[in-house]
Structure formats: structure tokens, C-alpha cells
TORBA-747588 format. One record per residue (C-alpha): residue number from 1; x, y, z. Coordinates in steps of 0.5 Angstrom, whole numbers, plus 500, padded with zeros to 3 digits. Example, Ala and Ser with C-alpha at 12.3 -4.5 7.8 and 13.67 -1.06 7.14 Angstrom:
REM residues 2
1|525|491|516
2|527|498|514
END
This chain:
REM residues 843
1|801|605|834
2|807|601|830
3|803|602|824
4|803|610|825
5|810|610|826
6|811|606|820
7|807|611|816
8|811|617|819
9|818|614|818
10|817|612|811
11|814|620|809
12|820|623|813
13|825|618|809
14|822|619|802
15|821|627|803
16|827|630|807
17|832|628|803
18|829|631|797
19|828|637|801
20|836|638|803
21|838|636|796
22|834|642|793
23|837|646|798
24|844|644|798
25|844|645|790
26|842|652|791
27|847|653|797
28|853|651|793
29|856|658|791
30|863|659|790
31|863|666|792
32|858|671|795
33|857|678|793
34|852|682|798
35|849|689|798
36|845|692|804
37|842|697|807
38|836|701|810
39|830|704|806
40|827|709|811
41|821|714|810
42|824|721|809
43|819|724|813
44|819|720|819
45|825|717|819
46|822|710|820
47|824|704|816
48|820|703|810
49|817|695|811
50|815|691|804
51|820|696|799
52|821|692|793
53|829|691|791
54|830|690|784
55|838|689|781
56|840|689|774
57|846|690|771
58|848|697|769
59|848|695|762
60|842|691|761
61|836|693|765
62|832|687|762
63|836|682|766
64|834|682|773
65|840|679|778
66|836|679|785
67|829|681|788
68|828|682|795
69|823|686|800
70|825|690|806
71|824|687|812
72|819|690|818
73|825|696|820
74|826|697|813
75|833|693|812
76|835|689|806
77|841|685|804
78|841|681|797
79|846|676|795
80|849|676|788
81|852|671|784
82|858|675|781
83|862|681|781
84|860|687|776
85|857|694|776
86|850|693|778
87|843|698|779
88|839|698|785
89|831|699|784
90|827|701|790
91|819|702|790
92|814|703|795
93|807|704|794
94|805|711|794
95|812|713|794
96|818|716|789
97|822|711|786
98|829|710|788
99|835|708|784
100|843|707|786
101|849|704|782
102|854|700|786
103|860|696|784
104|862|689|787
105|868|686|786
106|873|680|789
107|876|685|793
108|870|689|795
109|865|683|796
110|860|687|800
111|857|693|799
112|854|698|805
113|849|703|802
114|847|709|806
115|840|709|809
116|836|710|803
117|830|716|804
118|824|715|800
119|819|720|799
120|812|721|798
121|809|721|791
122|808|728|789
123|803|726|783
124|800|720|780
125|804|717|773
126|799|716|767
127|802|709|764
128|807|706|768
129|808|699|766
130|811|694|772
131|817|690|770
132|818|686|776
133|813|685|782
134|815|683|789
135|813|675|791
136|806|673|793
137|808|669|799
138|814|671|804
139|816|667|809
140|819|668|816
141|821|664|822
142|814|663|825
143|809|665|819
144|808|665|812
145|805|671|809
146|801|672|803
147|800|679|799
148|793|680|798
149|794|687|795
150|799|684|790
151|794|679|787
152|789|683|782
153|783|677|784
154|783|682|791
155|779|687|787
156|773|683|786
157|773|677|791
158|772|676|798
159|777|674|803
160|774|667|803
161|775|666|796
162|782|669|797
163|784|664|802
164|784|658|797
165|790|661|795
166|794|662|802
167|799|657|803
168|798|652|809
169|790|654|809
170|785|649|805
171|777|652|804
172|773|646|801
173|766|646|797
174|762|647|803
175|767|653|805
176|770|650|811
177|776|652|813
178|783|649|815
179|789|651|818
180|795|646|818
181|790|641|817
182|786|642|823
183|779|646|823
184|782|648|831
185|785|655|829
186|784|662|831
187|782|668|827
188|786|676|828
189|785|682|825
190|791|686|826
191|794|683|831
192|788|682|835
193|784|676|836
194|776|676|833
195|771|672|836
196|767|673|831
197|771|671|825
198|774|665|830
199|767|663|831
200|764|664|824
201|769|664|820
202|766|662|813
203|760|667|814
204|764|673|816
205|770|672|811
206|765|671|806
207|762|678|807
208|768|682|807
209|771|684|801
210|779|683|799
211|780|690|797
212|781|692|804
213|786|687|806
214|793|688|805
215|796|681|807
216|794|675|811
217|799|672|815
218|799|664|817
219|802|664|824
220|804|656|824
221|809|657|830
222|806|662|835
223|811|664|840
224|810|666|848
225|806|673|846
226|800|669|843
227|795|666|848
228|796|658|849
229|790|657|845
230|789|654|838
231|792|648|835
232|792|649|828
233|795|656|829
234|792|663|827
235|790|667|821
236|792|674|822
237|789|679|817
238|792|685|816
239|788|691|813
240|791|697|809
241|798|700|811
242|800|707|811
243|802|712|806
244|799|719|803
245|793|723|805
246|786|723|802
247|780|718|802
248|777|712|798
249|771|709|798
250|769|703|795
251|761|700|795
252|760|693|792
253|754|688|791
254|753|682|788
255|747|677|787
256|747|669|786
257|742|664|785
258|744|662|793
259|745|669|796
260|745|677|795
261|750|681|799
262|752|688|799
263|758|692|802
264|762|699|803
265|769|700|805
266|771|707|807
267|778|710|809
268|780|718|810
269|786|720|813
270|787|728|814
271|793|730|818
272|795|725|824
273|788|722|824
274|786|716|820
275|779|713|820
276|776|707|816
277|770|703|817
278|766|697|813
279|759|694|813
280|756|688|809
281|750|685|809
282|749|678|806
283|742|674|805
284|743|666|804
285|738|661|802
286|741|654|804
287|736|652|798
288|733|645|800
289|737|639|802
290|734|631|802
291|737|626|807
292|737|619|808
293|739|616|815
294|740|609|818
295|743|606|825
296|744|599|824
297|745|595|831
298|751|591|830
299|751|587|837
300|747|581|839
301|740|580|834
302|737|578|840
303|737|584|844
304|730|586|846
305|731|593|847
306|735|594|840
307|732|596|833
308|734|598|827
309|732|605|825
310|731|609|819
311|729|616|817
312|728|620|811
313|727|628|811
314|728|635|808
315|730|641|810
316|731|648|808
317|734|654|812
318|736|662|810
319|739|667|814
320|740|675|814
321|747|677|816
322|750|684|818
323|757|686|820
324|760|693|821
325|767|695|823
326|770|702|825
327|778|703|827
328|781|710|828
329|788|711|829
330|792|718|832
331|799|720|831
332|801|724|838
333|808|724|835
334|813|721|832
335|814|716|838
336|806|715|840
337|800|712|837
338|793|711|840
339|789|706|836
340|781|704|837
341|776|700|834
342|769|697|835
343|765|692|831
344|758|688|831
345|756|682|827
346|749|680|827
347|745|674|824
348|738|671|824
349|737|665|821
350|730|661|820
351|730|653|819
352|724|648|817
353|725|641|817
354|720|635|816
355|722|628|817
356|719|621|817
357|722|615|821
358|721|608|823
359|724|602|826
360|724|595|825
361|726|589|829
362|733|586|828
363|731|579|826
364|724|579|823
365|725|586|820
366|717|588|822
367|715|595|824
368|716|597|831
369|714|604|831
370|714|610|825
371|712|617|826
372|713|624|823
373|717|630|825
374|716|637|824
375|721|642|826
376|722|650|825
377|726|655|828
378|729|662|829
379|736|663|832
380|739|670|833
381|746|672|834
382|750|678|836
383|757|680|837
384|761|686|839
385|768|688|841
386|772|694|842
387|779|696|843
388|783|701|845
389|791|701|844
390|797|706|846
391|804|704|843
392|810|708|845
393|816|708|841
394|823|710|844
395|829|713|840
396|833|706|840
397|830|703|834
398|826|696|836
399|824|698|843
400|817|699|844
401|811|699|850
402|804|698|849
403|798|698|853
404|791|695|851
405|784|694|853
406|779|690|850
407|771|689|852
408|768|684|847
409|761|680|848
410|755|677|845
411|748|674|846
412|745|668|842
413|738|665|842
414|734|660|839
415|726|659|839
416|725|652|836
417|719|648|836
418|718|640|834
419|712|636|833
420|710|629|832
421|705|625|829
422|705|617|831
423|703|613|826
424|704|606|829
425|707|603|835
426|707|595|838
427|705|594|845
428|712|593|847
429|715|600|844
430|709|604|846
431|712|607|852
432|718|609|848
433|713|612|843
434|710|616|848
435|716|620|850
436|715|624|843
437|712|630|846
438|711|636|842
439|717|641|844
440|718|648|845
441|725|650|847
442|727|657|848
443|735|658|849
444|739|664|850
445|746|665|852
446|751|671|854
447|758|672|854
448|762|678|857
449|769|679|857
450|774|684|859
451|782|684|858
452|788|688|860
453|795|687|857
454|802|690|857
455|807|688|852
456|815|690|852
457|820|689|847
458|827|691|847
459|833|689|842
460|840|688|846
461|845|690|841
462|845|688|834
463|843|681|835
464|839|680|840
465|831|681|842
466|828|681|849
467|820|681|849
468|816|680|856
469|809|681|857
470|803|680|862
471|795|679|861
472|789|679|865
473|782|676|862
474|775|676|866
475|771|672|863
476|763|671|864
477|759|666|860
478|751|664|861
479|747|659|858
480|739|658|859
481|735|653|856
482|728|653|857
483|723|647|855
484|716|647|854
485|712|641|853
486|705|638|851
487|702|632|849
488|703|630|841
489|697|631|836
490|694|636|841
491|693|643|840
492|693|645|847
493|698|650|851
494|706|649|852
495|707|648|860
496|714|650|862
497|718|643|864
498|722|646|870
499|725|639|872
500|729|638|865
501|730|646|863
502|737|649|865
503|740|655|867
504|748|655|867
505|753|660|869
506|761|659|867
507|766|664|870
508|773|663|867
509|778|668|869
510|786|667|866
511|792|671|869
512|798|670|863
513|805|672|863
514|811|671|858
515|818|672|856
516|821|670|850
517|828|671|847
518|830|672|839
519|837|672|836
520|839|673|829
521|846|672|827
522|847|673|819
523|843|668|815
524|841|664|822
525|835|666|827
526|832|664|832
527|826|665|838
528|825|662|844
529|820|663|849
530|815|660|855
531|808|663|857
532|805|661|864
533|797|661|865
534|793|661|871
535|786|659|870
536|780|661|875
537|774|657|874
538|767|657|877
539|761|653|875
540|754|655|878
541|747|651|876
542|742|656|878
543|736|651|875
544|737|644|873
545|741|638|876
546|749|639|878
547|753|641|883
548|756|648|884
549|764|648|884
550|770|652|883
551|777|650|881
552|784|652|878
553|789|649|874
554|796|652|871
555|799|651|864
556|806|652|862
557|807|653|854
558|814|652|851
559|815|655|844
560|822|654|839
561|823|656|833
562|830|656|828
563|830|659|821
564|837|659|816
565|837|664|810
566|840|660|805
567|840|666|800
568|835|671|798
569|830|666|796
570|831|660|799
571|830|658|807
572|829|652|812
573|825|653|818
574|824|648|824
575|819|649|830
576|816|646|836
577|810|649|840
578|805|646|845
579|798|649|844
580|792|648|848
581|784|648|848
582|780|650|853
583|773|647|853
584|768|652|851
585|761|653|854
586|757|649|850
587|761|643|850
588|761|644|858
589|754|645|859
590|751|639|862
591|743|640|859
592|740|634|856
593|737|635|849
594|732|630|849
595|728|633|844
596|729|627|840
597|729|621|845
598|732|617|840
599|738|621|839
600|740|625|846
601|745|630|847
602|749|633|853
603|756|637|855
604|760|634|859
605|762|639|866
606|769|635|867
607|772|637|861
608|780|639|862
609|784|643|857
610|787|639|851
611|794|640|850
612|797|639|843
613|804|638|841
614|807|640|834
615|814|639|831
616|815|642|823
617|820|643|818
618|819|647|812
619|823|649|806
620|821|655|802
621|824|658|796
622|820|665|794
623|821|668|787
624|817|673|783
625|817|668|778
626|816|662|782
627|815|660|789
628|815|653|792
629|814|651|800
630|814|644|803
631|812|643|810
632|813|637|814
633|809|636|821
634|808|631|826
635|803|633|832
636|800|629|838
637|795|630|843
638|794|626|849
639|787|628|851
640|784|631|845
641|776|634|847
642|772|630|842
643|765|628|841
644|763|621|842
645|757|618|840
646|755|611|844
647|748|606|844
648|746|605|851
649|739|604|854
650|736|610|856
651|735|608|864
652|743|609|864
653|743|616|863
654|741|621|868
655|736|626|867
656|732|622|862
657|724|623|862
658|721|617|863
659|726|612|861
660|724|605|858
661|730|601|858
662|731|602|850
663|737|603|847
664|738|610|844
665|744|614|841
666|747|618|847
667|753|624|844
668|757|628|849
669|764|630|849
670|770|627|852
671|778|628|853
672|779|621|849
673|786|618|850
674|791|620|844
675|791|623|837
676|797|623|832
677|798|626|825
678|804|626|821
679|803|631|815
680|806|634|809
681|804|640|805
682|806|644|799
683|804|650|796
684|806|652|789
685|806|659|785
686|808|659|778
687|808|665|774
688|808|660|767
689|808|666|762
690|808|674|763
691|800|674|764
692|799|666|766
693|799|664|774
694|799|657|776
695|797|656|784
696|797|650|787
697|795|648|795
698|796|641|797
699|796|637|803
700|796|630|805
701|797|626|812
702|796|620|816
703|792|620|823
704|791|615|829
705|786|616|833
706|785|612|840
707|781|613|846
708|785|607|849
709|778|604|851
710|774|601|845
711|775|606|840
712|781|606|835
713|781|609|828
714|786|611|823
715|787|613|815
716|790|618|810
717|786|625|808
718|789|629|802
719|786|635|799
720|789|639|793
721|787|646|790
722|789|648|783
723|788|655|780
724|789|658|773
725|789|666|773
726|790|669|766
727|790|675|764
728|788|678|758
729|788|685|754
730|784|691|756
731|783|688|763
732|780|682|763
733|781|676|767
734|780|669|767
735|780|664|773
736|779|657|773
737|779|653|780
738|779|646|783
739|779|643|789
740|778|636|791
741|779|632|798
742|780|624|799
743|775|621|805
744|777|624|812
745|777|619|818
746|776|621|825
747|775|618|832
748|769|615|830
749|766|618|823
750|769|618|816
751|766|623|811
752|767|621|803
753|771|625|798
754|768|631|795
755|770|635|789
756|768|643|786
757|770|647|780
758|769|654|779
759|770|659|773
760|770|666|773
761|771|672|769
762|773|679|771
763|773|686|767
764|775|693|770
765|773|700|768
766|775|707|769
767|783|705|771
768|780|699|775
769|775|704|779
770|769|700|776
771|770|692|776
772|765|687|774
773|766|679|777
774|762|674|773
775|763|666|777
776|760|660|776
777|761|654|780
778|759|646|780
779|755|648|773
780|755|641|770
781|752|637|777
782|745|638|778
783|746|634|784
784|751|632|789
785|751|627|795
786|755|628|801
787|756|621|805
788|758|620|812
789|759|614|817
790|759|613|824
791|762|607|828
792|761|605|835
793|762|598|839
794|755|596|837
795|752|601|832
796|754|603|825
797|750|610|822
798|750|612|815
799|748|618|812
800|747|621|805
801|745|628|804
802|743|630|797
803|743|638|795
804|744|642|788
805|751|644|788
806|751|649|782
807|752|657|783
808|752|662|778
809|752|670|780
810|755|676|779
811|759|682|783
812|760|689|781
813|764|694|785
814|766|702|785
815|771|706|788
816|772|713|788
817|777|718|792
818|785|716|792
819|788|714|798
820|795|709|799
821|794|710|807
822|790|706|812
823|790|706|819
824|796|705|823
825|796|699|828
826|800|698|834
827|805|692|833
828|802|689|839
829|795|688|842
830|791|683|845
831|790|676|843
832|785|672|846
833|784|665|843
834|784|660|848
835|776|657|848
836|775|651|844
837|768|651|841
838|763|645|841
839|765|644|834
840|772|645|834
841|778|640|834
842|781|635|829
843|780|635|822
END
């Protein structure tokens, strides 16, 4: 603990003065000259969000004096360094540009322009050179937004590839995503939670074209309107915005040495009705992976029940996935909007494995037993969801009422076979080896969820805002595991093993209400809120061991944030929030998986929700040519849900079939003692030259894990992504990227560092309608190793997986039609993000 505090204080001592020194230099200006106003749509009279403002001198239009982007209500305020005669240029997608001249002077330092009404573009210009573009990144009091539309790579990349450029998000070489250094995050689409993406982010996001996305928001300090779940934060994926009528259809397809994918995205807008749909297909071949594994006993070498275990094996898997989404919106009138959406994702995976295992005596090294295991399996997963939302605006600007209903559910199933061929065994270990029965496991799960929600927000004067809402979730989960066995080495029929099968039900209803307050005074803004959640939980065992029970608990979740805009480009943000994670059905299910009697796995129905506290300070500088953001963050959890592995005698574990008293590996889930992390992250985007862009995403932290019993681990972790994009003549682009990370400590485990590199070339034809994308990654490495260790009180394991990392492929996309309009979204909708998967938690 003392070591941890020292590391955090050292980081704070070094970094904080640098941040404030940078802001102090920028803030010291002799006099402030300000121009402000509102940009509004000429037809609807609504504020035009994300309009781009550029100010130049009236005598020199090539020199930029200020750049800005309008707020959600269309308002803007821009600071100038000196008095003079200026020209304001206003641009928005699909709209006619606006130009206004104005003068600021010592006698009139602030100029308030009339409302600037921007009209729809009546024609498409033939050849226009964009002199200034809005910054790709924008910082708000509780989130950072990356503008996907403005990044040329979005025309050919998928969303997963684009995430490497998003601040506070890292994507490693195996496509594992982290937000704020944690894999415990949630994914939303247009402000609505998407369980499909939250449970399978890398599989789903890899199959979605980035061209259908407007922006990605990293919500690092969720306010009270968001569910209390999600330690790392929230990724909100916002699809295309509003504009003119028409249609567009984009098809894409690709092939590589590892996968095949195809997809389509279409949008049609006619009058008040707008609809859009997406479909994608992906086939992935995991190729062969070789693994070497050892478990060494570190206790008393005279222990008769102990052994050293070694295993070598090969495995391969491949899967097919389909996903589709449909959205529609209808403008009843200028104040009322109805939206609906429906989505589905399916995946079928096949796997095969062959391993050879042996155990040796601790002192002599003599073989105690050896066997071969052959495994195969098929798993199916399906997830569906639907939303309907009603939004009511009022004549008072900023006042809004929304009602939402969501239904979501899914099924998952597995059909797995495991057979053994015993080569040898000593008399002492023969009873243990006899537990190696051939096994056929049929598993199935189902989840169903209904959610009702109401939200109301209203301004009070010009500086204050209040939001209030309520939600009720009805959630029903079930998990069935049926075990069939037969004597190994035979071809007989499998018999149902009722005693060691399990049918488990988990009902989880949640009632929530929240209240939030917002304040904006000049350059200072703040938010304060609290959320109350009551959980009704009921557990029922229809088959298998366990006692039925029901319980309930309450959570009050506070949040606070404070922001200060130094000027148009520099700002500081401070935030605190508490997040919770409820255990999912897979970590709660008490079914004991003893397919491999040497390594048993079981859930824990006594888990409680973990509570995570976060404090962070962020400095940001965002401009068109150069942007940088630095964040210091400290978080701690006193009851983190984590998997824990121990080496124990099998007769001490309930439900073990034919126990022998030998030491076996036993993995379950526990609310461990205390986890704390101090981190520093930085994002840099630099347009070095007119056609050259450098992007860096850097992360470093120091973590301490302590279960307050026997386990304690701590250490540093760092990761970096560096990418360079070069635009060449005739619509050619070249991208080079590198990702690397150091070893990563956890409560018991430690993974070695890895690195990846990639090169891709893009070419556009026919006014960007036809795009080709050639890519290659890790092409200089024929084999790559992924190593990890797990340490317990009386054992240590080593795992070394080798695989072929290189990948080469091509992707082609074709777009027809013209449309700058997308489905409108209500500003508030259902956000369920309160369940922690069995794989979540920690880095």
C-alpha cells in the first residue's frame, strides 16, 4: 500500500505542474475579443450542431485567426487575440456556406451576431478544396468525441480499426478493446445500450463498416442518467446525422488469409420518414495454435497428493457470424419524433483440439500417469433487440420529454465432446485417472429483458439545467448444463448424469431513478447528480445442488464533474463517479465443470455487486492542426469480482464425482479485497504537413491487487499506438501503424508484452464511390508467442501459445446514391449496462 501511494504521488508531482504550466501560458492574454452567435437550420429553426466556424482577416483569407464547432444548440463563442476587421465562414454538411464580416475593437470587444440561418444546398459543387476542417476530436465536460466522418480512413476501415485512433481507447494485436485501461466497459449505439456489442465487441465491431458511423463518444464520467454499471466507461457509437433527402447504398466485401467478410449499408429518406439498415457476414478461420503448459507444485515436495503436470496440444477453431440492424424515424411535426430499431446477431463456432498430458513425481521426476485428450464442439449464439422511443420537444429551447421501451434477449448453446485415451498410470494414481470419463455436454442458455424508461430535462434560466428520470428492468436468465458420460476407451452409448447436471434460473429486476443538475457560467461548467437503484434478485435450482433464495439490495451512485474552458482550444476537466458491476449468470452459476478432473471450474452464487470509485483530471488542447489530451486517473474497488485459482485436494470441493484426495486446480469467482490503479494517458493528433497526419494513443498505469488473505500483486503496465497517414495524389493513401504493450499484471496472472504492426494502401475511384483497401500486418513474423503465468499459494503455471500472426487481405466497397441524411435519434433512450460478464473486470 505504501509503495502504491508513493508511485501515485510521484506521478502526480511530475505531471500536474506540466499540465498547469501549459495552460497558464495559454491563458495569459492581455485582452479578450469575443464574437458569439447561433447557427440554426433555416427550415426547422433548430440549432445546427457541429457547424464549422472559421475566422480570417478581411484582408487575408489564407491566415486563420480562430476555429470552432457549434454546440448542440447551435451556439458558438470564439476568442480573438487582437482587435480588427474579420470575416466569419460557416459551413455544415449538405448546407450552403455563410459568410459574415464584423469588427471588434477596444471600445466594443464583444460582438453578438444575429441568428445565422443556414440553408440546404440546392446543388452539388463540382470541385471544392477544403481549406480548413474541424478538429477530429472534441472534448466535453464528461466525454471525448472522435469525428469518424472527417477521417478519410472511415471510407474503407471497419469500426474496430478506427477505434485505435480514438482517445482513451486501446486495441491490442488480438483485437481486445480497453476503455480507460479496463476491459469492463459498455457499448451503446445512438445512446442506447447494445448488449450484442458489449458481450462480443471485437467480433461485432470488426464486421461493421466505419462509413455508416458519424462519431464515437468516449463517456469517461457517466452522469446519473446512465446506469451505474460499467467500470471503464461507455463507448457510444453515433450513426449518421441529418441533412437532405435522397438515398445511399454501400456494399463491401473483403478476403484475407484468415477471414472473409461482406456487408451492406443503406439509408433512404423521403419526407418525414427516414429508414436505414445494415447487414454483415464474416467467416473467420482461427488457424492452428500450439500450446505448451506446465503446472509446478511449489509447496512441500513430500506432499503425496501433489504432482507436476505438463501438457502440449494443438487447437483450431472457425466461425460464421451474421448481423443485421434496421432503424426508422418519423417526424410527426417539428416538436415530436418517433424512432424504432431492431437488430439481430448470430454466430456459430466449431472447434477441435488434441492434447497430450503427463504428471510426474515431485522428487524423482518419474511419470505418474499420462493420457491423450481429443475434443470437439459446436456453439451457437443468437441475440435480438428492439427499441421504440417517443421524443417531445417544447417551445422553450432545451426542454424535452422522452418515453422508451426496449426488449432484448438471446440464446446460446453448446454441444461438446471430450474423449480420453489413458497410456499409463501408477497404482497410487489409478483411481484419479479413472475419473477421466468420456463426456458429452449439452449446454443452453436464454435471457430475456424488458425495460421501460422516462426522461425529462429542462433549462432553468440561461445557466441552469435539471434532468430527472426513472427506469424499470425485468430480466430473466436461465442456464442448463446436461452431462452425459461413458467409460473412456469404449464406443458405448452416453448415459445421462443427472447428479452432475444443472438447470439454473436467475431473475433480476431493477428499479432506478436519477436526478441531475447542470450549470454553465461563461467558461465554467459543472454537473452534479445521483442515481438510486434497487435490485430484486431470485435464484432457483430446477436441477442440481443448491438452495433457492431471493434477496434485494440498494445502491446510491453519485457523480460530479467540473470543466473550465480556458479559451476556444484549451480546457480543463475534473470528474468523480462511482460505477457498479453486477455479476452475470455465468459467474453466478454453481455448476461444477469437471470435464477435465485436473482443472475444475465453478461459478459463485454468493457474489455481490462490485463498486468502483474514479477520480480524473484532464487537460485538452484541440485545434485543426494539432490536438493533445492528457488524463490523470485514480480508481479503486474494495470488492472487485475476479476469477481466483487455487490448488486444493478434490475431496474438499462439493459435488466432485469420485474424489481421490489428489491436488487439483480449482477456479471460481470471488469478491476479492482491494484493487487500485493510478494511470496517465495521452492522445496526440498532429497534421505535420498538409497531407501527413500523426496519431498517438499512449497509456501507462501502476496497479495494486490485494485479496487481504494470501494473494497480492502489483506492477506497471504501458501501451502505445502510433500511426502515420499519408495522402498522395490521385486519391491514394498510405497508413502505417504500430502497437505495443508491456507485461500486464493482475491478481494472480501476468502476461508478457506483445507488439503488432500494419501497413495498408487505399485508393478511391469515381469521386470516392469505389474504394480499394489493401492491408498487411505482422508480415515479417512467421510465428509469434503469447506467454503468461499464474501464481498461487502453492503452485505456478506457465503457458506458451504459438500462432501464425501475419495477415494479408483486400477490401472493396461501392456506394451508389446521394444522401447526407440519416435516421434521427431521440436524445434520451434506454441504457442498460449493469451486468458484468464472466470475462470482465480489470485490465
